[in-house]
C-alpha positions as CSV (number, residue, x, y, z in Angstrom):
1,M,33.7,-3.3,-12.3
2,W,32.3,-2.2,-8.9
3,S,29.6,0.1,-10.2
4,R,25.9,-0.4,-9.9
5,R,23.2,1.2,-12.2
6,R,23.3,4.7,-10.6
7,L,27.1,4.7,-11.2
8,T,27.0,3.8,-14.9
9,A,26.9,7.4,-16.1
10,A,30.1,8.2,-14.2
11,L,31.8,5.1,-15.4
12,G,30.5,5.0,-19.0
13,A,28.9,1.6,-18.6
14,S,25.9,0.3,-20.3
15,L,22.5,0.8,-18.7
16,V,19.3,-1.3,-18.5
17,L,16.3,0.3,-16.9
18,P,12.8,-1.1,-16.1
19,A,9.3,-0.6,-17.3
20,A,6.2,1.1,-15.9
21,A,2.7,0.2,-14.7
22,Q,0.2,0.9,-12.0
23,F,0.9,0.4,-8.3
24,R,-0.7,-1.7,-5.7
25,V,0.4,-1.9,-2.1
26,E,1.5,-5.0,-0.2
27,I,2.5,-4.5,3.5
28,S,4.5,-7.0,5.4
29,G,5.9,-7.2,8.9
30,V,4.7,-6.3,12.4
31,G,6.0,-3.3,14.3
32,A,6.9,-3.6,18.0
33,T,4.6,-0.7,19.0
34,Q,1.7,0.3,16.8
35,I,-1.1,2.7,17.6
36,P,-4.5,1.0,17.0
37,V,-6.9,3.4,15.2
38,A,-10.5,2.6,14.4
39,L,-11.9,4.0,11.1
40,G,-14.7,3.2,8.7
41,P,-16.1,4.5,5.5
42,F,-16.8,8.2,5.4
43,R,-20.5,8.9,5.1
44,G,-21.3,9.7,1.5
45,E,-18.5,7.7,-0.1
46,G,-20.0,6.4,-3.3
47,S,-19.2,4.0,-6.1
48,G,-16.7,5.4,-8.6
49,M,-15.5,8.0,-6.1
50,V,-12.1,8.0,-4.4
51,S,-12.6,6.1,-1.1
52,L,-11.1,8.5,1.3
53,S,-11.2,6.0,4.2
54,S,-9.4,3.4,2.1
55,V,-6.6,5.7,1.1
56,I,-6.3,7.0,4.7
57,R,-6.2,3.4,6.1
58,A,-3.5,2.3,3.6
59,N,-1.4,5.4,4.4
60,L,-1.5,4.8,8.1
61,E,-0.7,1.1,7.8
62,R,2.1,1.7,5.4
63,S,3.8,4.0,7.9
64,G,4.4,1.1,10.3
65,V,3.2,3.3,13.2
66,F,-0.5,2.4,13.1
67,R,-2.7,-0.7,13.1
68,S,-6.1,0.0,11.6
69,L,-9.4,-1.5,13.0
70,D,-12.9,-1.3,11.7
71,A,-14.9,1.4,13.4
72,P,-18.5,0.8,14.6
73,S,-20.8,1.3,11.7
74,G,-22.8,4.5,11.0
75,L,-20.3,7.0,12.5
76,D,-19.4,10.4,11.0
77,E,-17.9,13.6,12.3
78,R,-21.2,14.6,14.0
79,S,-21.4,11.4,16.1
80,R,-20.7,11.2,19.8
81,L,-17.6,9.1,20.6
82,P,-18.8,5.5,21.5
83,Q,-15.9,5.2,23.9
84,A,-16.7,2.0,25.5
85,E,-17.4,0.2,22.2
86,V,-14.2,1.6,20.6
87,R,-12.1,0.7,23.6
88,A,-13.6,-2.8,23.6
89,Q,-12.3,-3.3,20.1
90,G,-8.9,-2.4,21.3
91,A,-8.6,1.0,19.6
92,D,-6.8,4.0,21.1
93,A,-8.2,6.5,18.6
94,L,-11.2,6.9,16.3
95,L,-11.4,8.7,13.0
96,A,-14.8,9.4,11.3
97,G,-16.0,11.7,8.6
98,S,-18.3,12.5,5.7
99,I,-18.1,13.7,2.1
100,N,-20.8,15.7,0.3
101,R,-20.8,16.8,-3.4
102,L,-21.7,20.5,-3.7
103,A,-23.7,22.2,-6.5
104,D,-20.5,23.5,-8.2
105,G,-19.0,20.0,-8.4
106,T,-16.6,20.4,-5.5
107,F,-16.7,18.2,-2.4
108,D,-17.2,19.2,1.2
109,V,-15.1,16.9,3.4
110,R,-15.4,16.8,7.2
111,Y,-13.7,14.7,9.7
112,R,-13.0,14.3,13.4
113,L,-10.4,12.4,15.4
114,W,-10.9,11.3,19.0
115,D,-8.6,10.0,21.6
116,A,-10.6,6.9,22.7
117,V,-8.5,6.4,25.8
118,K,-9.1,9.9,27.3
119,G,-12.5,10.4,25.6
120,T,-11.5,13.7,24.1
121,E,-11.5,15.3,20.7
122,V,-8.1,15.6,19.1
123,L,-8.9,17.5,15.9
124,A,-11.9,18.5,13.7
125,R,-11.7,19.9,10.2
126,A,-13.8,20.8,7.2
127,V,-12.3,21.4,3.7
128,T,-13.7,22.0,0.3
129,V,-11.8,20.3,-2.6
130,P,-12.3,19.8,-6.3
131,A,-12.9,16.2,-7.5
132,A,-9.4,15.9,-8.8
133,D,-7.9,16.5,-5.4
134,L,-9.9,14.0,-3.4
135,R,-7.0,11.6,-3.2
136,L,-4.7,14.4,-2.1
137,A,-7.3,15.4,0.5
138,A,-7.2,11.8,1.9
139,H,-3.4,12.0,2.0
140,R,-3.5,15.3,3.9
141,I,-6.1,13.9,6.4
142,A,-3.8,11.0,7.0
143,D,-0.9,13.4,7.6
144,E,-3.0,15.3,10.1
145,V,-3.8,12.1,12.0
146,F,-0.2,11.0,11.9
147,E,1.0,14.3,13.3
148,A,-1.7,14.5,15.9
149,L,-0.9,11.1,17.3
150,T,2.9,11.0,16.9
151,G,4.0,14.6,17.0
152,D,5.9,14.1,13.7
153,K,4.8,15.4,10.3
154,G,3.3,12.8,8.0
155,V,4.6,12.3,4.5
156,F,1.5,10.9,2.7
157,A,0.9,14.0,0.7
158,T,4.5,14.2,-0.5
159,R,5.6,12.8,-3.9
160,I,8.2,10.4,-5.3
161,A,10.0,10.3,-8.6
162,Y,11.1,7.2,-10.4
163,V,12.3,6.0,-13.8
164,T,10.7,3.4,-16.0
165,R,11.4,1.6,-19.2
166,S,8.8,0.3,-21.6
167,G,10.3,-1.4,-24.6
168,R,12.8,1.2,-25.9
169,Q,11.1,4.1,-24.2
170,F,12.2,5.6,-20.9
171,A,10.1,7.8,-18.7
172,L,10.5,9.9,-15.6
173,H,7.4,9.6,-13.4
174,I,6.2,11.8,-10.5
175,T,3.5,10.3,-8.3
176,D,2.0,10.6,-4.8
177,A,4.0,8.8,-2.1
178,D,1.7,5.8,-2.5
179,G,2.5,5.6,-6.2
180,E,-0.9,6.9,-7.4
181,G,-1.8,10.1,-9.0
182,G,1.1,10.0,-11.4
183,Q,2.3,12.3,-14.2
184,V,5.1,11.7,-16.7
185,A,7.7,14.5,-16.5
186,L,9.8,13.3,-19.4
187,R,9.7,10.6,-22.1
188,S,12.8,9.7,-24.1
189,S,14.1,6.9,-26.3
190,E,17.4,7.2,-24.4
191,P,18.0,6.3,-20.7
192,I,17.1,8.7,-17.8
193,I,18.8,8.2,-14.4
194,S,19.4,9.8,-11.0
195,P,16.4,12.0,-10.4
196,A,16.9,14.4,-7.5
197,W,14.3,16.8,-6.0
198,S,15.1,20.5,-5.3
199,P,14.6,21.4,-1.6
200,N,11.4,23.3,-2.4
201,G,10.0,20.5,-4.5
202,R,9.4,22.8,-7.5
203,E,12.2,21.4,-9.7
204,I,13.9,18.0,-10.3
205,A,17.4,17.4,-11.6
206,Y,18.2,14.2,-13.6
207,V,20.6,12.7,-16.1
208,S,19.4,12.2,-19.7
209,F,21.3,10.4,-22.4
210,E,19.2,11.9,-25.2
211,S,22.3,13.5,-26.8
212,Q,24.1,10.1,-26.7
213,K,26.0,11.1,-23.5
214,A,25.2,11.7,-19.9
215,V,24.0,15.3,-19.4
216,V,22.5,16.9,-16.3
217,W,19.1,18.7,-16.7
218,V,16.9,20.7,-14.3
219,Q,13.2,20.7,-15.0
220,N,10.3,22.7,-13.5
221,V,7.8,20.1,-12.2
222,A,4.7,22.2,-12.7
223,T,5.4,23.7,-16.1
224,G,7.7,21.1,-17.7
225,Q,10.3,23.8,-18.7
226,R,13.8,22.4,-18.5
227,A,17.4,23.6,-18.9
228,M,20.6,21.8,-19.6
229,V,23.0,22.7,-16.7
230,A,26.0,20.3,-17.1
231,N,27.1,19.3,-20.5
232,F,30.9,19.3,-20.2
233,K,33.4,17.0,-22.0
234,G,33.0,13.5,-20.9
235,S,30.2,12.3,-18.6
236,N,28.0,14.5,-16.4
237,S,26.0,12.7,-13.8
238,A,24.6,12.1,-10.3
239,P,23.2,15.6,-9.5
240,A,22.5,16.4,-5.8
241,W,21.0,19.7,-4.5
242,S,22.5,21.8,-1.8
243,P,20.1,22.4,1.1
244,D,19.4,26.0,0.1
245,G,18.8,25.0,-3.5
246,S,21.4,27.3,-4.9
247,E,24.0,24.7,-6.0
248,L,24.3,21.2,-7.4
249,A,27.0,18.7,-6.6
250,V,27.7,16.6,-9.8
251,T,30.1,14.0,-11.0
252,L,32.1,15.1,-14.0
253,S,34.7,13.2,-16.0
254,R,35.9,16.3,-17.8
255,D,39.4,15.9,-16.3
256,A,39.1,12.1,-16.0
257,P,38.7,10.1,-13.9
258,A,35.2,11.1,-12.6
259,Q,35.4,13.6,-9.7
260,I,33.0,15.6,-7.6
261,Y,32.3,19.2,-8.5
262,V,29.9,21.9,-7.2
263,M,28.2,24.3,-9.6
264,P,25.4,26.9,-9.6
265,R,22.0,25.2,-10.1
266,T,21.5,27.3,-13.3
267,G,24.7,26.1,-14.8
268,G,28.1,27.8,-15.0
269,A,31.6,27.2,-14.0
270,P,32.0,24.1,-11.8
271,R,34.3,24.1,-8.7
272,R,36.2,20.9,-8.2
273,L,35.7,19.4,-4.8
274,T,37.7,16.2,-4.9
275,T,41.1,15.4,-6.4
276,S,42.1,11.8,-6.5
277,P,43.4,9.2,-9.0
278,A,40.2,7.2,-8.2
279,I,36.6,7.3,-9.4
280,D,34.6,9.7,-7.1
281,T,30.9,9.7,-7.7
282,E,27.3,9.8,-6.2
283,P,27.6,13.0,-4.2
284,V,25.0,14.0,-1.6
285,F,25.0,17.1,0.7
286,S,24.6,16.8,4.4
287,P,21.4,18.5,5.6
288,D,23.3,21.4,7.1
289,G,25.2,21.9,3.8
290,R,28.6,21.6,5.4
291,Q,29.7,18.2,4.1
292,V,29.4,16.3,0.8
293,Y,29.2,12.5,1.1
294,F,30.3,10.5,-2.0
295,V,31.5,7.1,-3.2
296,S,35.1,6.5,-4.1
297,D,37.3,3.5,-4.8
298,R,40.4,5.3,-3.7
299,G,41.0,2.6,-1.0
300,G,40.8,-0.2,-3.5
301,G,37.1,-0.8,-3.4
302,P,34.0,1.4,-3.3
303,Q,33.4,3.1,0.1
304,I,31.6,6.2,1.3
305,Y,33.6,9.3,2.2
306,R,32.8,12.8,3.1
307,V,34.5,16.1,2.3
308,P,33.8,19.7,3.5
309,A,31.6,21.4,1.0
310,S,34.1,24.3,1.0
311,G,36.9,21.9,0.0
312,G,39.5,20.0,2.0
313,N,40.6,16.5,2.9
314,A,38.1,13.6,2.5
315,E,37.6,11.1,5.3
316,R,36.2,7.6,5.0
317,V,32.8,7.0,6.6
318,T,32.0,3.3,5.9
319,F,34.2,0.5,7.2
320,S,31.8,-2.5,7.5
321,G,32.3,-4.6,4.4
322,S,34.4,-4.1,1.2
323,Y,31.7,-2.6,-1.0
324,N,29.4,0.3,0.0
325,I,27.7,2.7,-2.4
326,S,24.7,4.9,-2.9
327,P,24.7,7.2,0.2
328,A,21.5,8.9,1.4
329,L,21.3,11.0,4.5
330,S,18.3,11.2,6.9
331,P,16.8,14.7,7.2
332,D,18.3,15.2,10.7
333,G,21.8,14.1,9.4
334,R,22.1,11.3,12.0
335,T,21.6,8.2,9.8
336,L,23.4,7.2,6.6
337,A,21.5,4.8,4.3
338,Y,23.5,3.0,1.6
339,V,23.8,-0.3,-0.3
340,N,26.2,-2.9,1.1
341,R,27.4,-5.9,-0.9
342,N,27.8,-9.1,1.1
343,G,28.9,-11.9,-1.2
344,S,26.6,-11.6,-4.2
345,A,23.8,-9.9,-2.2
346,F,23.3,-6.1,-2.4
347,R,21.3,-5.0,0.7
348,L,19.9,-1.8,2.1
349,T,22.0,-0.8,5.2
350,T,22.0,2.0,7.6
351,L,24.9,3.5,9.7
352,D,24.2,5.6,12.8
353,L,26.7,8.3,12.4
354,S,26.9,9.1,16.1
355,N,27.7,5.6,17.4
356,G,28.8,3.6,14.3
357,I,26.0,1.0,14.6
358,V,25.4,-0.7,11.3
359,Q,22.1,-2.4,10.5
360,T,20.9,-4.3,7.5
361,L,17.2,-3.5,6.8
362,S,16.3,-5.8,3.9
363,D,16.3,-9.5,3.2
364,T,16.3,-8.9,-0.6
365,V,19.5,-9.3,-2.6
366,D,19.5,-6.6,-5.3
367,D,18.8,-3.3,-3.6
368,E,19.5,0.1,-5.1
369,S,18.9,3.8,-4.8
370,P,17.8,4.5,-1.1
371,S,16.0,7.7,-0.5
372,F,14.6,9.0,2.9
373,A,11.1,10.3,3.4
374,P,11.2,14.0,4.5
375,N,10.2,13.1,8.1
376,G,13.1,10.5,8.3
377,R,10.8,7.7,9.3
378,L,10.8,5.7,6.0
379,I,13.2,4.8,3.2
380,V,12.2,4.1,-0.3
381,F,14.5,1.9,-2.4
382,A,14.5,-0.2,-5.6
383,T,15.1,-4.0,-5.5
384,R,14.1,-7.2,-7.2
385,A,11.5,-9.5,-5.8
386,Q,9.9,-12.7,-7.4
387,G,11.7,-11.8,-10.7
388,R,10.4,-8.3,-10.9
389,D,12.0,-4.9,-10.3
390,V,9.9,-3.2,-7.6
391,L,10.0,-0.2,-5.3
392,M,9.7,-0.8,-1.6
393,T,9.5,1.3,1.5
394,T,10.8,0.3,4.9
395,T,10.8,1.6,8.4
396,L,14.2,2.4,9.9
397,D,14.1,-0.8,12.0
398,G,13.3,-2.9,8.9
399,K,10.2,-4.4,10.6
400,I,7.5,-2.9,8.3
401,K,8.0,-3.0,4.5
402,T,5.6,-1.9,1.8
403,R,6.0,-3.3,-1.6
404,L,4.7,-1.1,-4.4
405,L,4.0,-3.7,-7.0
406,S,3.3,-3.1,-10.6
407,S,1.0,-5.0,-13.0
408,G,3.7,-6.6,-15.2
409,A,6.3,-3.8,-15.2
410,D,9.5,-2.8,-13.5
411,M,10.6,0.5,-11.8
412,R,13.9,1.9,-10.6
413,E,15.7,5.1,-9.4
414,P,13.2,6.2,-6.7
415,A,13.7,9.7,-5.1
416,W,11.4,10.9,-2.3
417,G,10.4,14.5,-2.6
418,P,10.3,17.2,0.2
419,F,7.3,18.4,2.2
420,G,4.9,20.7,0.4
421,R,2.8,20.5,-2.8
């Protein structure tokens, strides 16, 4: 059988999923070009409080774009830029700030970013946030720094979803992009697979086996309200949202074997998109909504194909290797990420759709479920390392990897959410 875990619902295979725990971050690799940024503790950071500067530092380093340095001590947003000292440390930019608890229990957060090369101010902000949002505030500050220094939007305030198993209990988690600040969207004694974010980030589709078969659900992230949208004869799996959020591409085996269908996001009559004697599964829309990429073994082994979203003939996309599954498209539609099998190793791979260049990004051997960050600069994926199931992020050149390690538990099925909270 050529399937992997995300294909089991389409193929009716057995499923084993991992368990959950808290994250910690481990960063490896060195980027070719990194911006050196000096930052230190925000004035007023106290024990027991979220360390804004630590969260910001970890975010910037995890992106692969920045190298953090310790700022001269005693600085805050009111300080004058000690340009000579900062430049002597090798920093091109300096971030400093303060945090102050107000009488109503909220926090006043102020920060300033300087260009240490030009000696100029880049940005200065002041925000008031409740205590529960201090970590989110740190993510948003890191996003502002990222955008100010690179021109691209940061993704630190976005969220990821993933699935865990603890004993016989399964759970769908939603956390910040660094794995913290989590909530459990669903618990079940039956498997949960294939989470997929709606384009506006308000809903998440997934497959649940709670009725002893694969059924597609859509759930409101804020309220927890959910609705069954695909419960046809046979298996219902692998939901993927259209870019406008009005439709879902799904894999249905109602007319066996499994084929790709498109249906309203609220449920209703599905429209068959592929017709083949093979297994077609794992659909994903192109960012412009014109194409649907999917996996099929119609050529004898699993490869990635695409078909017009309006219907028509499918064309093969992957040709390097005999086994390619789990397609994910970058937000600009230029890069296809997928899992390639080489011998017994399953590795994260990318294909430049404009020039056909194939690149292997990982050195692990059991990779699954790639998902792009909404700015297209990072990919999150599941793999095994040192005997554990872990989630990792990687830059598109594969040089900077972040390992989100758990304290004695395993995680799978990551999906990176869109911009906006």
